[in-house]
Each structure stands twice: as structure tokens, then as C-alpha cells.
LODREN-753492 format. One record per atom (N, C-alpha, C, O): residue in one letter; x, y, z. Coordinates in steps of 0.001 Angstrom, whole numbers, padded with zeros to 6 digits, always signed. Each point is the difference from the previous one (the first is absolute). Layout:
// LODREN-753492
aXYZ
...
This chain:
// LODREN-753492
m-019514+005339-058407
m-000693+000978+000778
m-000820+000877-000945
m+000534+000632-000912
d-001835-000614+001153
d-000906+000767-000853
d-000344+001320+000683
d-000878+000040+000863
l+001557+001034-001239
l-000223+001300+000619
l-001149+000775-000636
l-000238+001156+000349
s-000478-001789-001283
s-001162+000662-000591
s-001233-000146+000893
s-001004+000678-000215
k+001075-001553+001208
k-001128-000201+000912
k+000006+001074+001081
k+001038+000575+000326
t-002225-000321+000219
t-000114+000984+001078
t+000538-000602+001301
t+000100-001221+000123
p+000245+002074+000846
p+000425-000527+001296
p-001057-000914+000625
p+000331-001023+000600
g-001581+001392-000742
g-001072-000840+000539
g-000060-001367-000660
g-000198-001012+000673
q+000367+000979-001983
q+000006-001283-000713
q+001172-000872+000451
q-000160-001203+000209
l+001320+001805-000063
l+001178-000758+000424
l-000169-000536+001423
l+000347-001148+000278
a-000880+001980+000620
a-000225-000445+001377
a-001035-001122+000050
a+000140-000946+000775
t-001175+001055-001601
t-001017-001053-000052
t+000589-001301-000524
t-000330-001074+000502
e+001195+001157-001502
e+000658-001206-000513
e+000884-000641+001065
e+000054-001226+000107
a+000633+002041+000673
a+000828-000536+001086
a-000876-000713+001025
a+000347-001079+000479
a-001478+001684-000147
a-000928-000624+000948
a-000541-001314-000548
a-000131-000977+000738
e-000182+000951-002018
e-000502-001229-000619
e+001079-001080-000058
e-000306-001186+000117
a+001555+001584-000294
a+001094-000980+000009
a+000115-000640+001381
a+000229-001205+000099
i-000383+001988+000963
i+000033-000553+001356
i-001212-000898+000228
i+000113-001045+000642
r-001249+001439-001154
r-001199-000847+000114
r+000230-001337-000695
r-000362-001048+000535
a+000958+001077-001720
a+000303-001240-000723
a+000982-000859+000793
a-000154-001220+000062
l+001160+001849+000544
l+000941-000741+000845
l-000734-000669+001158
l+000249-001165+000307
n-001147+001896+000327
n-000772-000570+001108
n-000829-001197-000451
n-000059-001013+000696
h-000575+001124-001844
h-000800-001117-000517
h+000888-001166-000415
h-000348-001159+000228
r+001483+001459-000833
r+000913-001048-000472
r+000594-000793+001155
r+000301-001184-000151
t-000130+001827+001308
t+000653-000655+001132
t-000958-000390+001113
t+000442-000334+001099
i-001736+000369-001357
i-000974-000301+001048
i+000021-001478+000403
i-000287-000334+001149
d+000619-000530-002071
d+000018-001430+000288
d+001350-000419+000563
d+001039+000564-000342
a-001081-001567+001214
a+001246-000588+000488
a+000773-000542-001195
a-000591-000430-000991
e+001883+000453+001088
e+000896-000504-001039
e-000014+000854-001271
e+000365-000487-001070
s-000777+001737+001172
s+000023+000865-001182
s+001423+000446-000332
s+000310+000291-001156
y+000542-000238+002161
y+001424+000247-000245
y+000658-001354-000186
y-000161-000887+000838
e+000898+000717-001922
e+000585-001301-000317
e+001206-000331+000857
e+000199-001158+000368
t+000606+002153-000046
t+001225-000218+000772
t+000244+001201+000907
t-000588+001061-000213
p+001446-001209+001222
p+000342+001163+000827
p+000541+001179-000816
p-000330+001142+000320
p+001150-001365-001364
p+000444+001155-000789
p-001148+000759-000676
p+000122+001199-000250
s-001219-001873-000047
s-001126+000714-000610
s-000651+000946+001008
s-000546+001035-000381
v+000604-001389+001666
v-000467+000921+001041
v+000931+001213+000044
v-000453+001140+000111
g+001749-001399-000199
g+000972+001086+000003
g-000169+000946-001171
g+000150+001213+000144
e-000463-001767-001296
e-000219+000833-001188
e-001181+000946+000215
e+000070+001182-000337
a-001157-001716+000903
a-001171+000835+000275
a+000308+001025+001088
a-000425+001152-000091
a+001164-001568+001115
a+000364+000922+001084
a+000821+001164-000539
a-000211+001149+000389
y+001144-001448-001281
y+000826+001055-000586
y-000861+000962-000827
y+000190+001215+000060
g-001125-001757-000821
g-000883+000852-000790
g-000843+000913+000870
g-000174+001177-000314
l-000356-001720+001418
l-000800+000821+000904
l+000864+001042+000708
l-000427+001137+000198
r+001637-001529+000180
r+000919+000961+000616
r+000275+001155-000962
r+000010+001163+000405
t+000209-001484-001654
t+000267+001034-000998
t-001205+000924-000156
t+000156+001216-000109
l-001343-001788+000100
l-001216+000810-000078
l-000069+000970+001176
l-000294+001182-000181
i+000566-001683+001380
i-000065+000837+001198
i+001091+001064-000018
i-000226+001121+000458
e+001408-001455-000981
e+001081+000986-000114
e-000387+001156-000914
e+000464+001125+000187
r-001295-001394-001155
r-000377+001025-000982
r-001209+000830+000426
r-000249+001062-000571
l-000493-001521+001549
l-001200+000719+000422
l+000272+001390+000573
l-000774+000915-000285
p+001827-000704+001076
p+000201+001350+000537
p+000081+001081-001075
p-000547+001089+000179
q+001214-001371-001278
q+000084+000991-001079
q-001386+000288-000561
q-000336+001155-000262
s-000466-002193+000076
s-001366+000203-000509
s-000807+000869+000956
s-000737+000887-000431
l+000876-001143+001724
l-000750+000776+000987
l+000497+001444+000071
l-000798+000925+000144
e+002111-000732-000244
e+000551+001367-000004
e-000506+000788-001205
e-000348+001175+000121
q+000310-001819-001272
q-000468+000678-001214
q-001494+000284+000083
q-000466+001025-000497
m-000279-001916+001116
m-001429+000225+000202
m-000207+001207+000918
m-000838+000862-000269
e+001607-000814+001346
e-000095+001127+000933
e+000347+001316-000689
e-000690+001004+000183
s+001739-001013-000958
s+000421+001204-000715
s-001111+000522-000906
s-000251+001203-000060
e-000399-002106-000633
e-001083+000418-000902
e-001214+000504+000770
e-000636+000970-000412
l+000310-001618+001523
l-001119+000487+000811
l+000286+001409+000515
l-000879+000861-000013
l+002110-000632+000467
l+000371+001339+000476
l-000043+001022-001134
l-000428+001137+000200
r+000862-001536-001366
r-000043+000898-001164
r-001441+000357-000343
r-000330+001169-000201
f-000531-002195+000136
f-001408+000267-000308
f-000637+000873+001081
f-000765+000917-000300
g+001088-001213+001554
g-000564+000772+001106
g+000449+001451-000001
g-000778+000892+000337
s+002024-000651-000713
s+000528+001375+000011
s-000546+000852-001141
s+000109+001226+000034
t-000687-001860-001030
t-000551+000752-001136
t-001526+000007+000003
t-000629+000369-000991
d+000041-000780+002111
d-001465-000058+000123
d-000641-000829-001107
d-001094+000315-000467
f+001776-001364+000055
f-000500-000860-001065
f-000882-001130+000545
f-000656-000703-000769
v+000643+000531+002091
v-000760-001089+000624
v-001391+000496+000379
v-000152+001058+000611
r-000849-001832-000979
r-001385+000253+000405
r-000525-001293+000589
r+000113-001054-000626
m-000682+001114+001812
m-000530-001190+000658
m-001462-000192-000407
m-000779+000953+000006
d+000410-002187-000358
d-001370-000248-000471
d-001035+000137+001110
d-001192+000127-000280
d+001636-000153+001545
d-000946+000162+001107
d-000026+001434+000538
d-000662+000279+001000
g+001378+000619-001662
g+000003+001401+000392
g+000931+000326+001161
g+000056+001149+000439
s+000665-002129+000058
s+000910+000255+001116
s+001228+000776-000470
s+000234+000163-001197
d+000535+000307+002161
d+001169+000833-000272
d+001109-000823-000653
d+000512-000932+000620
p-000132+001252-001851
p+001057-000751-000666
p+001367+000173+000663
p+000838-000900-000057
t-000614+002048+000680
t+001280+000211+000688
t+000165-001020+001117
t+001069-000586+000168
y-002141+000382+000593
y+000037-000992+001076
y+000177-001406-000577
y+000760-000797+000549
a-001434+000491-001623
a+000093-001332-000610
a+001423-000286-000482
a+000515-001099+000202
v+000113+002079-000832
v+001386-000173-000457
v+000912-000198+001209
v+000863-000877-000010
a-001052+001688+001049
a+000820-000126+001211
a-000184-001373+000643
a+000960-000597+000488
e-002183+000108-000490
e-000280-001326+000566
e+000709-001091-000809
e+000542-000945+000574
c-000547+001073-001889
c+000700-000967-000860
c+001503+000040+000246
c+000642-001046+000097
v-000083+002242+000002
v+001436+000150+000255
v+000354-000605+001357
v+001035-000650+000144
s-001888+000862+000836
s+000218-000575+001329
s-000051-001526-000042
s+000807-000668+000647
a-001742+000125-001397
a-000108-001458-000130
a+001243-000578-000674
a+000493-001055+000401
l+000005+001738-001413
l+001222-000456-000671
l+001192+000063+000948
l+000848-000892-000015
a-000772+001932+000837
a+001087+000118+000978
a-000078-001127+001026
a+001028-000544+000401
a-002227+000194+000020
a-000170-001093+000962
a+000355-001348-000617
a+000454-000905+000700
a-000658+000771-001995
a+000286-001271-000679
a+001493-000245-000165
a+000432-001151-000052
r+000356+002206-000032
r+001440-000156-000282
r+000730-000884+001009
r+000692-000928-000417
p-000813+001171+001724
p+000722-000873+000933
p-000534-001431+000004
p+000755-000944+000233
l-002030+000783-000485
l-000566-001351-000079
l+000556-000740-001206
l+000318-001187+000073
l-000206+001898-001169
l+000569-000584-001211
l+001476-000336+000211
l+000475-001033-000472
a+000246+001897+001175
a+001413-000268+000294
a+000144-001242+000871
a+000911-000803-000203
q-001805+000645+001168
q+000032-001188+000857
q-000302-001254-000814
q+000665-001022+000166
l-001651+001092-001033
l-000324-001125-000874
l+001190-000346-000881
l+000324-001175-000176
l+000322+002183-000373
l+001156-000240-000851
l+001131-000671+000776
l+000655-000902-000522
d-000421+001329+001756
d+001035-000646+000820
d-000281-001491+000158
d+000911-000819-000120
e-002143+000471+000383
e-000363-001412+000182
e+000094-000769-001314
e+000439-001151-000022
m-000848+001785-001068
m+000083-000666-001304
m+001443-000197-000437
m+000302-000958-000712
r+000591+001843+001124
r+001424-000191-000304
r+000537-001237+000704
r+000788-000751-000575
v-001213+000534+001823
v+000400-001213+000720
v-000531-001228-000731
v+000743-000948-000255
l-002022+000967-000077
l-000614-001128-000709
l+000707-000270-001315
l+000333-001144-000309
s-000107+002182-000456
s+000640-000152-001302
s+001428-000515+000139
s+000432-000859-000769
a+000298+001380+001746
a+001385-000439+000199
a+000067-001469+000411
a+000827-000754-000512
r-001687+000355+001423
r+000039-001389+000479
r-000474-000972-001075
r+000609-001053-000190
t-001671+001387-000504
t-000505-000927-001018
t+000913-000063-001212
t-000048-000971-000755
s+000880+001989+000553
s+000913-000042-001149
s+001079-001065+000166
s+000668-000362-000969
h-000495-000133+002172
h+000996-001040+000266
h-000631-001381+000133
h+000689-000964+000336
m-001971+000857-000592
m-000692-001279+000153
m+000021-000794-001296
m-000074+000552-001098
g+000174-001846+001261
g-000087-000927-001118
g-000859-001170+000424
g-000482-000040+001132
a+000286-000901-002013
a-000780-001200+000309
a+000957-001147+000281
a+001109-000037-000534
n-001534-000895+001369
n+000788-001210+000229
n-000166-000925-001186
n-001122-000270-000429
w+002221-000213-000098
w+000011-000881-001150
w+000669-001315+000406
w+000944+000019+000790
p-001406-001152-001306
p+000698-001252+000310
p+001376+000001-000669
p+000214+000680-001004
d+000708-001447+001571
d+001365-000044-000536
d+000037-000356-001474
d+000781+000574-000759
d-001625-001525+000345
d+000048-000412-001405
d-000505+001094-000941
d+000424+000057-001155
v-001310+000801+001623
v-000507+001078-000844
v+001078+001064-000203
v+000068+000628-001057
l+000768-000430+002064
l+001051+001006-000125
l+000941-000297-001154
l+000631+000909-000539
n-000534-002169+000158
n+000894-000392-001081
n-000729-000260-001306
n+000614-000443-000971
s-001905+000710+000931
s-000784-000274-001200
s-000565+001302-000548
s-000632+000764+000729
s+000855-000515-001998
s-000549+001217-000606
s-001463-000183-000396
s-000682+000982-000293
d+000185-002230+000279
d-001379-000254-000417
d-001018+000560+000989
d-001039+000515-000414
t+001318-000606+001693
t-000990+000371+001012
t+000483+001141+000882
t-000460+000136+001134
a+001354+000663-001619
a+000598+001056+000817
a-001005+001044+000469
a+000279+000725+000956
d-001419-000629-001589
d-000977+001008+000396
d-001106-000548+000883
d-000965+000712+000278
t+001074-001945+000168
t-001057-000618+000780
t+000500-000323+001402
t+000928-000797+000147
p-001525+001401+000902
p+000421-000323+001357
p-000461-001399+000385
p-000915-000551-000613
t+001550-000019+001630
t-000356-001351+000435
t-001348-000022+000674
t-000875-000782-000370
d+000705+001620+001338
d-001253+000047+000738
d-000345+001459+000236
d+000867+000821+000300
t-002127-000518-000439
t-000449+001322+000397
t-000858-000192+001225
t-000701-001007+000102
p+000731+001941+000837
p-000784-000173+001218
p-001487-000045-000305
p-000482+000656-000923
a-000231-001439+001712
a-001457-000128-000187
a-000730+001081+000725
a-001229+000052-000044
């Protein structure tokens, strides 16, 4: 964990990691086995579990900046209203994020029990233990 980066840099890196995941999995058969789907599901669930803290800390800082008149809007609009609008948007996002997390927990739990079908002879062979028999087309 590199804490020398700014919050914006870290958030941008997280966004780029999701973009890379999207590009990596755009083609059919990009996941090699059902457990590889579970691994990705768990990673995304963990990301979503950590987002509320990031949003709470963002809100706290916006309120701090707003209370000290440190915010200036480039369009000349009222910064107090802009901060309040941001806080309201974050409040509206919380239940949506909680709902997403509930669904991702189901996905992560179910995929964590998935495996690939292996032929009987492969189950007894250490040479091909990492290769499934058939992957869906």
C-alpha cells in the first residue's frame, strides 16, 4: 500500500484497475474456470465493502472545507449549496451501495463453492490437475 499518493491518484488507480478488468474479461472464455469467476467476485465484493469508508471520509472533508469557507466555485455559484448537494448525493448513494453489496455477497458466496468438472482420470493425475475437461462455449 503506497500512502504517499494522493486520494485522487489512488481513486484513479482503482478506476483504471476496474477498466483493465473489463478489458481483460470482454472476450468469451476470459475466465478459465468457475473458481476464477469466484476470485474476481470476491475481489469486487471487497472493493464494494471498502467504498463506504472512502465516501464517509470524502464527505467529512467536504464538510470541513465548507465550514471554513475554503471552497470557491469556479462558476461563482454558492459553495455552501455545492457542498450540501455533494453531501446529499453521498447520502443517496449509501443505500444503493448497501444494496449492491448485499447482491455481491450472494454472488461471492455462491461462486466460492464452484469448481470445474474434471474427468475421473484427471482427478487421479497430478499432470493435468489444473486443466478442466470442457469449458462452455
